Steps between C-alpha positions, in 0.01 A plus 500: 500500500787557738617143459487529124688822498759366738560189292518697177792707613750217545395347172559830324845545658589142413414558135708817489791323673478207259502732199800683638688171555413385151635822353828458691569138401568568131732789594709281730510224243592743228784647709624152584489403133692812403764422761523144373540618140767750604690224679472274197622780274786577737613136500470486123712815464757361742526179295537702181770720654684192622478343155633822342792510747576136433496566126729799547734296719507218246571748221778662703658164585502393137626834367764534771626146447520549123688832521725374776604202285567733207722726713690202642563368149629840385732521802636148455580561135570870537833522322422839349395837637190492278369181663565640846315820417209290375509313829504832688198625304306178564600511865362851525175375345495219755538756777207699362286185481572435867430862600164489320407172673590589859142573608361153427800276563526298820787605727688174440472526120609864514802414708605215271470721191702782660776260600509359147530853360781577742694194385451592133614858560813375677570255216459778244749721686752213508466429127543868419814513707640192326454664161680823593863409580632735229358806673774473764762624250311828469537567871878541507491869421203548730697339781775759450240776493347366819844484664584858400157611622574335836828693519317825427245421771783427744666836430517758784178692537288236327157440662454184703317208331206527738415851376525455121299321234672164475506238225714187487749463214347363179717186514387409849136560412513302177683206653273490803175524306604301198287651226456818297127469577568515875624799696527600863735527798681241709726475807485861613463671837391850606461628143252720317422317173299606199395390153312708245220426254723423203697243703193321638246481219363143488813356659521259793639669812694304763595657833697261719731497803434864590518661844388846617455620142244732340409396145290708261385337176339755268330318213312188389683172571363165388567327834662593831670266748628620838706231671709485819453867586532656846364840604463622141245740352394433140291736287390349168285611210228274353616141437324332207484152651632362830685618808676248727638561850700233677717486811460870580468675836441854619435626146258745341371433148273724295391341172215452251470164321275223371607246759690508830658197671675542837699207643700461823485871577439681829441848643450658158265777389356482147327794330317312229285518192424151366235380253481142635507362854844522661651190660713469814669183620723429801479869595438708812456868572391593146312833504318637198377836371395635158762608245565875510835562330507746209765647272509686166405254223319246719177538298682391183661209689157383616375512140798293384454250783140418407392516865153623587552794736139476618544143625689452823472190720768618742323359807376172345773261611525121483720359777607145411585437865159605633201296388253582782178626342361825638802565722756765403855382441745613771779522241385819328295809583383835365739786574314777692466826306705694753793265437496518121811707468788378286838587635 
């Protein structure tokens, strides 16, 4: 009896253990199958996403090439203001196509497209200047007015240029910038400069060869280019399309835009709102913070610009000189909150 009872116990435990093992096997297999299916689905989704991106890239390449050829044809045969304005409109559409495609374009393709746009914009400015030689006759009286204004400013008791709102003579500005669609300031030092909403609306703004200046641009420009500036502070309202910085140092820029491109610039702070990823190239000491500038009428300027105020990629930066994955670029950084003062 004892032997029977003793032998029964192990048999009973073995049966229970076997049943428990059998109940666990399907669960492990089921979990493994689920993981396998998830992996298969993940790979399938990745392939589909890649195919979609390739389709988008192919569509962009075809559309960009077609519109680029159309703009080039208009510029080559642009013997009338109407054809140049058509080229300008199509060029603006080309810029929008690029802005909308930034997220899925490869860095190389993006760079090539931006360089092509830059060349077309420069060619458009040249053609506009070639078609406007007659405008120089209208500046003769303005030159006299500018000269008399200079005499008034030089009179005893007149404030020094560094303490007044300064603007270059219309002739100098028009000749330097070359187009009624372009405005801005050039070749000035230690000045306080300003343009208002009515002067800026959907125009291209060029700021070049400036030193130790403070520039305030109240309004909605189409583009903004800051070039060859030293120790300048620029406040700008919402820019509908692109902002370009090149060959600048020791500057402060506060701007909202669709696209920002910074080239050959160092030791510059940028207070930014941008709806695509900003790009830096051949730069060092770039420090970024969110856009904070405000002035009466800025809400209307944002509406006119078409920018989404709820979308800001101010710290999503592509550095064309830094391709190391997972390692932060040494060429730009986030500006600490305690240093986000504009002065």
